[in-house]
N, C-alpha and C positions, 0 to 999 in steps of 0.2 A: 373168281368173278372180277371183271375189269369194269370200273366205273367210268363215266364220262368225265373228261377233264374240262377245265373252265373254257377252253376254246370250242367245245362242243363236239370234238371228235374223240374216238376211242384211242388210247395209247396202243401201240402195237404190242403183241405178245413179247414179254421180256423187256419192254421199254420202261426205264425207271422214271419215277416222278421227280422232277427237279425242284430243289429246295434252296432258297436264299436265306441265310442265317444272319441276323443283325443283332449282335450282342458284344458288349465291351469286356466280357470276362473270358480270358483265354482258356481257362479250365472248362467252361461250359462249351465253348466252340470245339475244343479238342474232344471232349466227351461225346458230343453229338456227331462229330466227324467219325469217330470210332463206331458209334451206334449205327450210323447209316452205312458204313463200310461192310457191316455184317448183314445188312438187309438187302435182299435181291430187288426190291421194288422202289427203293429210295436212293437218291443221289444228291449230295450236297454240291450244288453247282458253283457256289461262292459263299464266302463268309466275310463279314466286315464288322468293325466296331463303330462305324460311322453311318448315321442316317443319311447324310448327304451322298456318301458313296453308294449306299443302297439304291437311292433314287437314280444315280448315274448308271448303275449296273442293270437296272430293271428292264429297259427296252432291249438291251443287247442279249441278256440271258433268257428272258421270258420264262421265269420260273413258274411252276404250278402252285407253289406255296412259299410264303415268306413267314419266317419265325422271327418275331420282333420282341426285343427286350423293351420294357417300359421305360427304363432309366438308361439313357445314352448320354455320352459326354457332349455331343454337339446339338442334339435336337430332343424335344420331348417325344417319347415313344407313342403317346396317344396321337399327337399331331402327325407323326410319321405314318401311323396306320391310316389316318385320313388321307394323307398325300399319296400313299401307295394305292389306296382304293380309287382315288381320282385318276391316277395314271393308268392303272390296270384293273378296271371294275370287276372282271371275272376271276381275278386271282384270289385264292384263299389265303387268309392270314390267321396265324395263331400267335397270341401274345404269350410270352414266357417271362415270368418275373419272380423276383424274390420278395416283392411287395405284397402286402396283405390283399388277398383276392376280394375281400368284402369291400375294400375301398376302390380298387382299380378294375375289377372284372367287368362290371356293368358299363363303365366308361369305355373300355376297350371294345366291347361289343357294339356300343352305340357309335363308336368311331369307324367300325367296319370289320373288326376282327370276327372270325367265326368261332373262336375258342380262346380260353385263358387257362394257363396251367402254371402252377408254382414250380420254381426251379428245384425245390426239395423233393419233388415226386420221383418215384422209381422209374427206371428206363421203360418198363412195360406201360406205365401210365402215359408217359410222353409219347410213345409210339401209338397208343390207343387214341390220344388226342389228335395226333397228326393224321392218322388214318380216317378218323371220323370227320375231321375238317375237310380233308381231301375228298371225302364221299359226299360233301355238301351238307353235313350235319353241323350242329352247334355243339361244342364241347365245353362244359363247365363242371366244376366239382358239384357233388350232390347238394352241399350246403348252399352254394351260391345259386344254383338252379332253383332250389326251394325258396330262397329269399326273393329272387326275381319273380317267380310265379306267385308268391304271396302278395307282392305289391301289385302285380297285374290283376289279381282277383279281388282287389279292394281292401286288403288288410292295411290298417293304418301303419305307416312306418314309425319305428321307434325314434326317440329324440336324436340319437346319434346318426341314424340313417338320414333323417331330415336335414341335419346340419351338413352331412357329407354331400348330399344331393344338391345343396345350395351353392357348393363351390364350383368354380369353373375348372376345366381340365388343367389349365396352367397352375391354378391354386392348389 
């Protein structure tokens, strides 16, 4: 089954979904490059360790998905997600991070990401997150999804959640 891409047209049979990877860890970039090389539907069209370079590549490459690390040397990953969403509103974004998802996942989603996945997850989970985000779904771990839904349904946040929610993205 072929899903609609963000531009609203169906990819042609055999056409790969283009991915822009923004991560400052060479091992992560190399690992994802190898993962995509084995997948007939996904193509890493570019990778960079710079958020500024990612913004420069965006219009030229027109990726279907951006995978963004939350911690980058030149920009805050949450701000980069916001900037990417402004520049290409229809593009899917998946946040990939080594940072605790209980702190950053909801902020990444509010910034415009469609999913959040920890770098320690196995390759199958990363691919599942990518596919679900490309299909227009939201991808979160079961724990984070449960926490978010609990808050939306009126459960009082615990003291730590209340303190975290009061911080700005930069803080």
